[in-house]
C-alpha positions as a Markdown table, in Angstrom:
| # | Residue | x | y | z |
|---|---|---|---|---|
| 1 | Met | 16.5 | 7.4 | 44.8 |
| 2 | Gln | 17.4 | 3.7 | 44.8 |
| 3 | Lys | 16.2 | 2.0 | 48.0 |
| 4 | Asp | 19.6 | 0.4 | 48.5 |
| 5 | Leu | 21.5 | 3.8 | 48.5 |
| 6 | Met | 21.4 | 6.8 | 50.8 |
| 7 | Thr | 22.3 | 10.4 | 50.5 |
| 8 | Arg | 25.0 | 11.9 | 52.6 |
| 9 | Asp | 22.5 | 13.8 | 54.8 |
| 10 | Glu | 20.5 | 10.7 | 55.4 |
| 11 | Val | 23.6 | 8.8 | 56.5 |
| 12 | Leu | 24.8 | 11.6 | 58.8 |
| 13 | Glu | 21.3 | 11.7 | 60.5 |
| 14 | Met | 21.0 | 7.9 | 60.8 |
| 15 | Leu | 24.4 | 7.4 | 62.3 |
| 16 | Asn | 24.5 | 10.8 | 64.2 |
| 17 | Ile | 28.1 | 11.5 | 63.0 |
| 18 | Lys | 30.0 | 14.3 | 61.5 |
| 19 | Gln | 30.9 | 14.6 | 57.8 |
| 20 | Gly | 34.6 | 13.8 | 58.6 |
| 21 | Thr | 33.7 | 10.6 | 60.3 |
| 22 | Leu | 31.6 | 9.5 | 57.3 |
| 23 | Tyr | 34.6 | 10.1 | 55.0 |
| 24 | Ala | 36.8 | 8.1 | 57.3 |
| 25 | Tyr | 34.3 | 5.2 | 57.0 |
| 26 | Val | 34.4 | 5.5 | 53.2 |
| 27 | Ser | 38.2 | 5.7 | 53.0 |
| 28 | Arg | 38.6 | 2.5 | 55.2 |
| 29 | Gly | 36.1 | 0.6 | 52.9 |
| 30 | Ile | 33.5 | 0.3 | 55.7 |
| 31 | Ile | 30.9 | 2.2 | 53.8 |
| 32 | Lys | 30.9 | 1.8 | 50.0 |
| 33 | Thr | 29.8 | 4.5 | 47.6 |
| 34 | Ala | 28.2 | 4.9 | 44.2 |
| 35 | Pro | 27.9 | 7.9 | 41.9 |
| 36 | His | 25.0 | 10.3 | 42.4 |
| 37 | Pro | 22.9 | 10.9 | 39.3 |
| 38 | Asp | 24.0 | 14.6 | 39.2 |
| 39 | Gly | 27.6 | 13.4 | 38.8 |
| 40 | Arg | 28.9 | 15.6 | 41.6 |
| 41 | Lys | 28.0 | 13.8 | 44.8 |
| 42 | Ser | 28.2 | 10.3 | 46.1 |
| 43 | Leu | 25.5 | 7.9 | 47.4 |
| 44 | Tyr | 26.2 | 5.4 | 50.2 |
| 45 | Ser | 25.3 | 1.7 | 50.6 |
| 46 | Arg | 22.3 | 1.4 | 52.9 |
| 47 | Ala | 23.4 | -2.1 | 53.9 |
| 48 | Asp | 26.9 | -0.8 | 55.0 |
| 49 | Val | 25.3 | 2.1 | 56.9 |
| 50 | Glu | 22.9 | -0.2 | 58.7 |
| 51 | Arg | 25.8 | -2.5 | 59.6 |
| 52 | Val | 27.7 | 0.4 | 61.2 |
| 53 | Arg | 24.6 | 1.5 | 63.1 |
| 54 | Ser | 24.2 | -2.0 | 64.5 |
| 55 | Arg | 27.8 | -2.0 | 65.7 |
| 56 | Lys | 27.3 | 1.4 | 67.3 |
| 57 | Arg | 24.3 | 0.1 | 69.2 |
| 58 | Gly | 26.3 | -2.9 | 70.5 |
| 59 | Arg | 26.8 | -6.4 | 69.4 |
| 60 | Pro | 23.8 | -7.6 | 67.3 |
| 61 | Pro | 21.9 | -10.7 | 68.2 |
| 62 | Gln | 23.4 | -14.0 | 66.9 |
| 63 | Ser | 20.7 | -14.4 | 64.3 |
| 64 | Ala | 21.2 | -10.8 | 63.0 |
| 65 | Ala | 24.9 | -11.3 | 62.8 |
| 66 | Ala | 24.6 | -14.6 | 61.0 |
| 67 | Glu | 22.1 | -13.0 | 58.5 |
| 68 | Ser | 24.4 | -10.1 | 57.8 |
| 69 | Thr | 27.2 | -12.4 | 56.7 |
| 70 | Met | 25.2 | -13.2 | 53.6 |
| 71 | His | 25.3 | -9.6 | 52.5 |
| 72 | Trp | 29.0 | -8.8 | 51.8 |
| 73 | Gly | 29.5 | -9.4 | 55.5 |
| 74 | Ala | 31.8 | -11.3 | 57.8 |
| 75 | Pro | 33.7 | -14.4 | 56.5 |
| 76 | Val | 31.7 | -17.7 | 56.7 |
| 77 | Val | 34.2 | -20.3 | 55.4 |
| 78 | Ala | 37.9 | -20.8 | 56.2 |
| 79 | Ser | 40.0 | -20.9 | 53.1 |
| 80 | Ala | 43.7 | -20.8 | 52.2 |
| 81 | Ile | 43.1 | -20.2 | 48.4 |
| 82 | Thr | 42.4 | -16.5 | 47.8 |
| 83 | Gln | 42.8 | -13.3 | 49.8 |
| 84 | Ile | 41.1 | -10.1 | 48.6 |
| 85 | Thr | 43.3 | -7.0 | 48.8 |
| 86 | Ala | 43.0 | -3.5 | 47.4 |
| 87 | Ala | 45.6 | -4.4 | 44.8 |
| 88 | Gly | 43.5 | -7.4 | 43.7 |
| 89 | Pro | 43.3 | -11.1 | 44.7 |
| 90 | Leu | 46.2 | -13.0 | 46.0 |
| 91 | Tyr | 46.2 | -16.7 | 45.0 |
| 92 | Arg | 47.9 | -18.6 | 47.8 |
| 93 | Asn | 49.9 | -15.4 | 48.5 |
| 94 | Arg | 50.8 | -14.6 | 44.9 |
| 95 | Ser | 49.3 | -11.5 | 43.3 |
| 96 | Ala | 47.0 | -12.4 | 40.4 |
| 97 | Val | 47.5 | -9.0 | 38.9 |
| 98 | Glu | 51.3 | -9.2 | 39.0 |
| 99 | Met | 51.3 | -12.7 | 37.5 |
| 100 | Ala | 49.1 | -11.4 | 34.7 |
| 101 | Arg | 51.4 | -8.5 | 34.1 |
| 102 | Met | 54.5 | -10.7 | 34.1 |
| 103 | Gly | 53.1 | -13.1 | 31.6 |
| 104 | Val | 53.0 | -16.2 | 33.8 |
| 105 | Ser | 51.0 | -19.0 | 32.1 |
| 106 | Phe | 47.4 | -19.6 | 33.1 |
| 107 | Glu | 48.3 | -23.3 | 33.4 |
| 108 | Ser | 50.8 | -22.5 | 36.1 |
| 109 | Val | 48.2 | -20.4 | 38.0 |
| 110 | Ala | 45.6 | -23.1 | 37.7 |
| 111 | Gln | 48.0 | -25.7 | 39.0 |
| 112 | Leu | 48.8 | -23.4 | 41.9 |
| 113 | Leu | 45.1 | -23.1 | 42.7 |
| 114 | Phe | 44.5 | -26.8 | 42.4 |
| 115 | Thr | 47.4 | -28.1 | 44.4 |
| 116 | Gly | 49.0 | -25.2 | 46.3 |
| 117 | Thr | 52.3 | -26.0 | 44.5 |
| 118 | Trp | 54.1 | -23.4 | 42.4 |
| 119 | Gln | 56.1 | -24.5 | 39.3 |
| 120 | Asp | 58.0 | -21.9 | 37.3 |
| 121 | Asn | 57.6 | -22.1 | 33.6 |
| 122 | Phe | 54.9 | -24.8 | 34.0 |
| 123 | Ala | 54.5 | -26.6 | 30.6 |
| 124 | Ala | 51.2 | -26.6 | 28.7 |
| 125 | Trp | 48.9 | -29.4 | 29.7 |
| 126 | Ala | 49.1 | -32.6 | 27.7 |
| 127 | Ala | 46.0 | -32.8 | 25.4 |
| 128 | Ile | 43.3 | -35.1 | 26.8 |
| 129 | Asp | 40.9 | -36.9 | 24.5 |
| 130 | Thr | 37.3 | -35.6 | 24.9 |
| 131 | Pro | 35.0 | -38.7 | 25.4 |
| 132 | His | 33.2 | -39.7 | 22.3 |
| 133 | Asp | 29.8 | -39.2 | 23.7 |
| 134 | Val | 30.7 | -35.6 | 24.6 |
| 135 | Gln | 32.2 | -35.1 | 21.1 |
| 136 | Arg | 28.9 | -36.2 | 19.6 |
| 137 | Leu | 27.0 | -33.8 | 21.8 |
| 138 | Leu | 29.1 | -30.9 | 20.6 |
| 139 | Gln | 28.8 | -31.9 | 17.0 |
| 140 | Ser | 25.0 | -31.9 | 17.3 |
| 141 | Phe | 24.8 | -28.2 | 17.9 |
| 142 | Pro | 24.1 | -26.0 | 14.9 |
| 143 | Glu | 26.8 | -23.8 | 13.5 |
| 144 | Gly | 26.7 | -20.2 | 14.8 |
| 145 | Leu | 25.7 | -20.7 | 18.4 |
| 146 | Arg | 24.0 | -17.6 | 19.8 |
| 147 | Gly | 26.3 | -15.8 | 22.3 |
| 148 | Asn | 23.7 | -15.8 | 25.1 |
| 149 | Asp | 23.5 | -19.6 | 24.8 |
| 150 | Ile | 27.2 | -20.3 | 25.4 |
| 151 | Ser | 26.9 | -20.5 | 29.2 |
| 152 | Asn | 24.1 | -23.0 | 29.0 |
| 153 | Leu | 26.1 | -25.1 | 26.6 |
| 154 | Leu | 29.1 | -25.1 | 29.0 |
| 155 | Gly | 26.8 | -26.3 | 31.7 |
| 156 | Met | 25.5 | -29.1 | 29.5 |
| 157 | Val | 29.0 | -30.1 | 28.6 |
| 158 | Thr | 30.1 | -30.2 | 32.2 |
| 159 | Leu | 27.3 | -32.5 | 33.2 |
| 160 | Ala | 27.9 | -34.7 | 30.1 |
| 161 | Leu | 31.6 | -35.1 | 31.1 |
| 162 | Gly | 30.4 | -36.5 | 34.5 |
| 163 | Met | 28.3 | -39.2 | 32.8 |
| 164 | His | 29.2 | -42.9 | 32.2 |
| 165 | Glu | 30.8 | -43.2 | 35.6 |
| 166 | Arg | 33.3 | -40.5 | 34.9 |
| 167 | Gly | 32.1 | -38.5 | 37.8 |
| 168 | Thr | 32.2 | -41.5 | 40.2 |
| 169 | Thr | 35.7 | -42.3 | 38.9 |
| 170 | Glu | 36.9 | -38.8 | 39.6 |
| 171 | Ile | 36.2 | -39.3 | 43.3 |
| 172 | Ser | 37.1 | -42.9 | 43.7 |
| 173 | Asp | 40.3 | -43.0 | 41.6 |
| 174 | Gly | 41.6 | -39.6 | 42.7 |
| 175 | Thr | 41.7 | -38.1 | 39.1 |
| 176 | Ser | 40.4 | -34.7 | 40.1 |
| 177 | Val | 43.2 | -32.6 | 38.6 |
| 178 | Thr | 43.1 | -34.6 | 35.3 |
| 179 | Ser | 39.3 | -34.2 | 35.3 |
| 180 | Ala | 39.6 | -30.5 | 35.8 |
| 181 | Arg | 42.0 | -30.2 | 32.9 |
| 182 | Leu | 39.7 | -32.1 | 30.7 |
| 183 | Leu | 36.8 | -30.0 | 31.7 |
| 184 | Ile | 38.6 | -26.6 | 31.0 |
| 185 | Gln | 40.0 | -27.9 | 27.7 |
| 186 | Thr | 36.6 | -29.0 | 26.6 |
| 187 | Met | 35.0 | -25.7 | 27.5 |
| 188 | Ala | 37.7 | -23.9 | 25.5 |
| 189 | Ser | 36.9 | -26.0 | 22.5 |
| 190 | Cys | 33.3 | -24.7 | 22.6 |
| 191 | Leu | 34.3 | -21.2 | 21.6 |
| 192 | Ala | 34.5 | -22.5 | 18.0 |
| 193 | Leu | 30.7 | -22.9 | 18.0 |
| 194 | Leu | 30.3 | -19.1 | 18.2 |
| 195 | Arg | 31.6 | -18.8 | 14.7 |
| 196 | Pro | 29.1 | -18.9 | 11.9 |
| 197 | Asp | 30.9 | -21.9 | 10.4 |
| 198 | Gly | 32.1 | -23.2 | 13.7 |
| 199 | Arg | 33.1 | -26.7 | 14.3 |
| 200 | Val | 34.7 | -27.9 | 17.5 |
| 201 | Thr | 38.4 | -28.4 | 17.0 |
| 202 | Val | 40.9 | -30.6 | 18.9 |
| 203 | Arg | 43.7 | -29.1 | 21.0 |
| 204 | Arg | 47.1 | -29.7 | 19.6 |
| 205 | Pro | 49.8 | -31.5 | 21.7 |
| 206 | Leu | 51.2 | -29.0 | 24.2 |
| 207 | Glu | 49.2 | -26.1 | 22.8 |
| 208 | Thr | 48.5 | -23.6 | 25.5 |
| 209 | Leu | 44.9 | -22.9 | 26.5 |
| 210 | Ala | 45.2 | -19.3 | 25.4 |
| 211 | Ala | 46.5 | -20.3 | 22.0 |
| 212 | Phe | 43.8 | -23.0 | 21.6 |
| 213 | Ile | 41.1 | -20.4 | 22.4 |
| 214 | Leu | 42.4 | -18.0 | 19.9 |
| 215 | Arg | 42.7 | -20.7 | 17.2 |
| 216 | Ser | 39.2 | -21.9 | 17.9 |
| 217 | Ser | 38.0 | -18.3 | 17.5 |
| 218 | Gln | 40.0 | -17.9 | 14.3 |
| 219 | Val | 42.1 | -15.1 | 15.8 |
| 220 | Asp | 45.8 | -14.7 | 15.0 |
| 221 | Pro | 47.7 | -15.9 | 18.0 |
| 222 | Ser | 50.2 | -13.0 | 18.1 |
| 223 | Pro | 52.4 | -12.7 | 21.1 |
| 224 | Glu | 50.4 | -9.6 | 22.2 |
| 225 | Ala | 47.1 | -11.4 | 21.8 |
| 226 | Leu | 48.3 | -14.4 | 23.7 |
| 227 | Arg | 49.7 | -12.2 | 26.5 |
| 228 | Ala | 46.4 | -10.3 | 26.8 |
| 229 | Leu | 44.2 | -13.3 | 26.8 |
| 230 | Asn | 46.4 | -15.3 | 29.2 |
| 231 | Gly | 46.6 | -12.4 | 31.6 |
| 232 | Ala | 42.8 | -12.0 | 31.6 |
| 233 | Met | 42.3 | -15.7 | 32.3 |
| 234 | Ile | 44.6 | -15.4 | 35.3 |
| 235 | Val | 42.7 | -12.6 | 37.0 |
| 236 | Leu | 39.4 | -14.3 | 36.2 |
| 237 | Ala | 40.5 | -17.5 | 37.9 |
| 238 | Asp | 39.2 | -16.8 | 41.4 |
| 239 | Asn | 37.7 | -14.1 | 43.6 |
| 240 | Glu | 37.2 | -15.8 | 46.9 |
| 241 | Leu | 33.5 | -16.6 | 47.8 |
| 242 | Ala | 31.7 | -15.2 | 44.8 |
| 243 | Pro | 28.2 | -16.6 | 44.6 |
| 244 | Ala | 29.0 | -19.3 | 42.1 |
| 245 | Thr | 32.1 | -20.4 | 44.1 |
| 246 | Phe | 30.0 | -20.7 | 47.2 |
| 247 | Ala | 27.5 | -22.8 | 45.2 |
| 248 | Ala | 30.4 | -25.1 | 44.2 |
| 249 | Arg | 31.5 | -25.4 | 47.8 |
| 250 | Ile | 28.0 | -26.2 | 48.9 |
| 251 | Ala | 27.8 | -29.0 | 46.3 |
| 252 | Ala | 31.2 | -30.3 | 47.3 |
| 253 | Ser | 30.2 | -30.5 | 50.9 |
| 254 | Thr | 27.6 | -33.0 | 49.9 |
| 255 | Asn | 30.3 | -35.2 | 48.3 |
| 256 | Ala | 29.1 | -34.4 | 44.8 |
| 257 | Asp | 31.6 | -35.2 | 42.0 |
| 258 | Leu | 33.6 | -32.4 | 40.5 |
| 259 | Phe | 31.5 | -32.1 | 37.3 |
| 260 | Asn | 28.2 | -31.7 | 39.3 |
| 261 | Cys | 29.9 | -29.1 | 41.6 |
| 262 | Val | 31.1 | -27.1 | 38.6 |
| 263 | Ala | 27.7 | -27.4 | 36.9 |
| 264 | Ala | 26.1 | -25.9 | 40.1 |
| 265 | Ala | 28.6 | -23.1 | 40.0 |
| 266 | Ile | 27.8 | -22.3 | 36.3 |
| 267 | Gly | 24.1 | -22.2 | 37.1 |
| 268 | Ser | 24.8 | -19.6 | 39.8 |
| 269 | His | 27.3 | -17.6 | 37.7 |
| 270 | Val | 24.9 | -17.0 | 34.8 |
| 271 | Gly | 22.3 | -15.2 | 37.0 |
| 272 | Phe | 21.0 | -11.8 | 35.9 |
| 273 | Ser | 23.0 | -10.1 | 38.6 |
| 274 | Thr | 26.4 | -11.8 | 37.9 |
| 275 | Gly | 27.5 | -13.6 | 34.8 |
| 276 | Thr | 25.1 | -12.1 | 32.3 |
| 277 | Ala | 26.7 | -8.7 | 32.8 |
| 278 | Thr | 28.9 | -9.4 | 29.8 |
| 279 | Gln | 25.8 | -9.9 | 27.6 |
| 280 | Lys | 24.3 | -6.6 | 28.9 |
| 281 | Val | 27.6 | -4.8 | 28.1 |
| 282 | Glu | 27.5 | -6.3 | 24.5 |
| 283 | Thr | 23.9 | -5.5 | 23.8 |
| 284 | Ala | 23.4 | -2.2 | 25.7 |
| 285 | Leu | 26.4 | -0.4 | 26.9 |
| 286 | Leu | 28.8 | -1.2 | 23.9 |
| 287 | Gln | 26.2 | -2.0 | 21.3 |
| 288 | Ser | 27.6 | 0.8 | 19.2 |
| 289 | Thr | 31.1 | 2.1 | 19.8 |
| 290 | Ser | 31.1 | 5.3 | 17.8 |
| 291 | Ala | 32.3 | 8.2 | 19.9 |
| 292 | Lys | 28.9 | 9.9 | 19.5 |
| 293 | Asp | 26.9 | 6.9 | 20.6 |
| 294 | Leu | 29.2 | 6.2 | 23.6 |
| 295 | Ala | 28.9 | 9.8 | 24.8 |
| 296 | Gln | 25.1 | 9.2 | 24.9 |
| 297 | Arg | 25.6 | 6.2 | 27.2 |
| 298 | Ile | 26.9 | 8.4 | 30.0 |
| 299 | Pro | 23.5 | 8.9 | 31.6 |
| 300 | Leu | 22.9 | 5.1 | 31.4 |
| 301 | Val | 26.2 | 4.5 | 33.3 |
| 302 | Arg | 25.3 | 7.2 | 35.8 |
| 303 | Glu | 21.9 | 5.6 | 36.6 |
| 304 | Tyr | 22.4 | 1.9 | 36.1 |
| 305 | Gly | 26.2 | 1.3 | 35.9 |
| 306 | Ala | 26.8 | -0.7 | 39.0 |
| 307 | Ser | 23.7 | -2.9 | 38.8 |
| 308 | Leu | 23.6 | -3.6 | 35.0 |
| 309 | Phe | 27.2 | -3.4 | 33.8 |
| 310 | Gly | 29.3 | -4.1 | 36.9 |
| 311 | Phe | 30.9 | -0.8 | 37.5 |
| 312 | Asn | 32.2 | -0.1 | 41.1 |
| 313 | His | 32.6 | -3.6 | 42.5 |
| 314 | Pro | 31.8 | -3.5 | 46.2 |
| 315 | Met | 35.0 | -5.4 | 47.1 |
| 316 | Tyr | 37.2 | -2.9 | 45.2 |
| 317 | Pro | 35.9 | 0.6 | 46.1 |
| 318 | Gly | 38.9 | 2.3 | 44.6 |
| 319 | Gly | 38.6 | 0.5 | 41.3 |
| 320 | Asp | 38.9 | -3.2 | 40.3 |
| 321 | Pro | 42.6 | -4.0 | 39.7 |
| 322 | Arg | 41.6 | -7.1 | 37.7 |
| 323 | Ala | 39.6 | -5.0 | 35.1 |
| 324 | Asp | 42.4 | -2.4 | 35.1 |
| 325 | Ile | 45.1 | -4.9 | 34.1 |
| 326 | Ile | 42.9 | -6.4 | 31.4 |
| 327 | Leu | 42.3 | -2.9 | 29.9 |
| 328 | Glu | 46.0 | -2.2 | 30.3 |
| 329 | Leu | 46.7 | -5.3 | 28.2 |
| 330 | Val | 44.1 | -4.2 | 25.6 |
| 331 | Ala | 45.8 | -0.8 | 25.3 |
| 332 | Ala | 49.1 | -2.6 | 24.6 |
| 333 | Leu | 47.7 | -4.5 | 21.6 |
| 334 | Pro | 49.1 | -3.4 | 18.3 |
| 335 | Lys | 46.9 | -1.7 | 15.6 |
| 336 | Leu | 43.9 | -1.0 | 17.8 |
| 337 | Gly | 40.7 | -0.4 | 15.8 |
| 338 | Ala | 38.7 | 2.8 | 16.1 |
| 339 | Ala | 36.0 | 0.9 | 18.1 |
| 340 | Thr | 38.5 | -0.2 | 20.8 |
| 341 | Arg | 40.1 | 3.3 | 21.0 |
| 342 | Asn | 36.7 | 4.9 | 21.4 |
| 343 | Thr | 35.8 | 2.4 | 24.1 |
| 344 | Leu | 39.0 | 3.0 | 26.1 |
| 345 | Glu | 38.6 | 6.7 | 25.9 |
| 346 | Phe | 34.9 | 6.4 | 27.0 |
| 347 | Leu | 35.9 | 4.3 | 30.0 |
| 348 | Glu | 38.6 | 6.8 | 31.0 |
| 349 | Lys | 36.1 | 9.7 | 30.7 |
| 350 | Ile | 33.5 | 8.1 | 32.9 |
| 351 | Arg | 36.1 | 7.0 | 35.4 |
| 352 | Thr | 37.3 | 10.6 | 35.8 |
| 353 | Glu | 33.9 | 12.3 | 35.6 |
| 354 | Leu | 31.6 | 9.9 | 37.3 |
| 355 | Lys | 34.0 | 7.9 | 39.5 |
| 356 | Ala | 32.6 | 4.9 | 37.6 |
| 357 | Tyr | 35.3 | 2.2 | 37.8 |
| 358 | Pro | 34.9 | -0.6 | 35.1 |
| 359 | Gly | 34.4 | -4.2 | 36.2 |
| 360 | Leu | 35.4 | -7.5 | 34.7 |
| 361 | Ala | 32.4 | -7.7 | 32.3 |
| 362 | Ile | 33.3 | -4.4 | 30.6 |
| 363 | Ala | 37.0 | -5.2 | 30.5 |
| 364 | Met | 36.4 | -8.7 | 29.0 |
| 365 | Val | 34.0 | -7.5 | 26.3 |
| 366 | Thr | 36.5 | -4.8 | 25.4 |
| 367 | Leu | 39.3 | -7.4 | 25.2 |
| 368 | Thr | 37.4 | -10.0 | 23.2 |
| 369 | Arg | 36.2 | -7.4 | 20.7 |
| 370 | Ala | 39.7 | -5.9 | 20.4 |
| 371 | Leu | 40.9 | -9.4 | 19.5 |
| 372 | Gly | 38.2 | -9.9 | 16.9 |
| 373 | Met | 36.3 | -12.5 | 18.9 |
| 374 | Arg | 32.5 | -12.9 | 18.6 |
| 375 | Asp | 30.0 | -11.8 | 21.3 |
| 376 | Gly | 29.6 | -14.6 | 23.8 |
| 377 | Ser | 33.3 | -15.2 | 24.0 |
| 378 | Ala | 33.7 | -13.0 | 27.1 |
| 379 | Thr | 31.2 | -15.1 | 29.0 |
| 380 | Ala | 32.8 | -18.4 | 27.9 |
| 381 | Ile | 36.3 | -17.3 | 28.8 |
| 382 | Trp | 35.1 | -16.0 | 32.2 |
| 383 | Ile | 33.5 | -19.4 | 33.0 |
| 384 | Leu | 36.3 | -21.6 | 31.8 |
| 385 | Ser | 38.9 | -19.5 | 33.6 |
| 386 | Arg | 36.9 | -19.3 | 36.8 |
| 387 | Ala | 36.4 | -23.1 | 36.7 |
| 388 | Ser | 40.0 | -23.4 | 37.9 |
| 389 | Gly | 39.1 | -21.5 | 41.0 |
| 390 | Trp | 35.9 | -23.5 | 41.5 |
| 391 | Val | 37.9 | -26.7 | 41.3 |
| 392 | Ala | 40.3 | -25.4 | 43.9 |
| 393 | His | 37.5 | -24.6 | 46.3 |
| 394 | Ile | 35.8 | -27.9 | 45.6 |
| 395 | Leu | 39.0 | -29.8 | 46.6 |
| 396 | Glu | 39.5 | -27.7 | 49.6 |
| 397 | Gln | 35.9 | -28.1 | 50.8 |
| 398 | Arg | 36.3 | -31.9 | 50.6 |
| 399 | Thr | 39.3 | -31.8 | 53.0 |
| 400 | Gln | 37.2 | -29.8 | 55.5 |
| 401 | Gly | 34.7 | -32.6 | 55.7 |
| 402 | Phe | 31.5 | -30.9 | 56.8 |
| 403 | Leu | 28.2 | -30.1 | 55.3 |
| 404 | Leu | 27.5 | -26.5 | 54.4 |
| 405 | Arg | 24.0 | -26.1 | 55.7 |
| 406 | Pro | 23.0 | -22.7 | 57.0 |
| 407 | Arg | 19.7 | -22.2 | 58.9 |
| 408 | Ala | 16.8 | -20.0 | 57.8 |
| 409 | Lys | 15.2 | -17.4 | 60.1 |
| 410 | Phe | 11.5 | -18.1 | 60.0 |
| 411 | Val | 9.5 | -14.8 | 59.6 |
| 412 | Gly | 6.1 | -16.2 | 58.5 |
| 413 | Ser | 2.9 | -16.3 | 60.5 |
| 414 | Thr | 2.8 | -18.8 | 63.4 |
| 415 | Ser | -0.9 | -18.6 | 63.9 |
| 416 | Pro | -2.9 | -21.7 | 62.8 |
| 417 | Arg | -5.1 | -21.4 | 59.7 |
């Protein structure tokens, strides 16, 4: 049994409650669940159970309460950007899922996140020239960049954009929104390097980011493909204080420039427990998409689904609405290949049988492969889309004007050596 999960009987004994009370805790989202290896029962989050036990015993000490906030606990930063609901995130009180379903442009959503201002039918951003030194950096990479290197490349590009006083200018001259647009546009151009013959291309005047990404990836920008990719970028844009977003805010609280803040976020996003989930989906879960091979992956999902592939997101115990809308947009694409149809059927099967709800990594790999994009594209699109949320949090943190500096609880030996 995984040490971070408990059986029903263990929970009932620890909390001294009846089965009905446990189910009430689960239905209210107080205690989160995961599939049992036998496929018929549920396991329960030990951290949530211990949190309930602490509350039952009375108010925990200040140090214990502060420590618990770092484990999916109480809010630690005031923010007016994103609210998490069972129906998905709300960006400044607008549903990300509904905006993706309605076909709102990603550019409109990014502007809303950056400034708090909503503009209907927001036009595509004007193309911004990538600095020559950054162009030379991109041209120095060999054709056919490996998919698992794309996140490191995006981090390098972000830091390069802050060089030659551009980072200093972003703060002193108030060009944060323009800098953010340049950053996201440059990241989008990097998808061309995933092609075997890839060369970075220039965004055309008033070309949407979704269209630019598809063109860079040599994918036909059909209306359905544009709608699917644009919708995915919207729901990827922000998810409150995800680890990388918190890292961006910490950097912003030190008055670091926007490029350094985003680079800090990228470094946190690509950790083994977060951003690399897309690579694990590509290389393990969906390495082969024949119906027979996918059926053999069911035990893998049962045992490692949440930790390796991002099933059952703790903030969305009833299923991740962001992944669901992406898969809905995939299903609406015309002329789906056999691999995509098999994948969608597999995901529906394990959703029904194992209560294993797909997360963003699975949905994004399914989307990029359905569009004919190369592995690594899901990672890149996730980062460049989330950069819009990171920028919003960076700008908000600057207005709050305090240093994010939590304290550590010393647990080492105090005896002299």
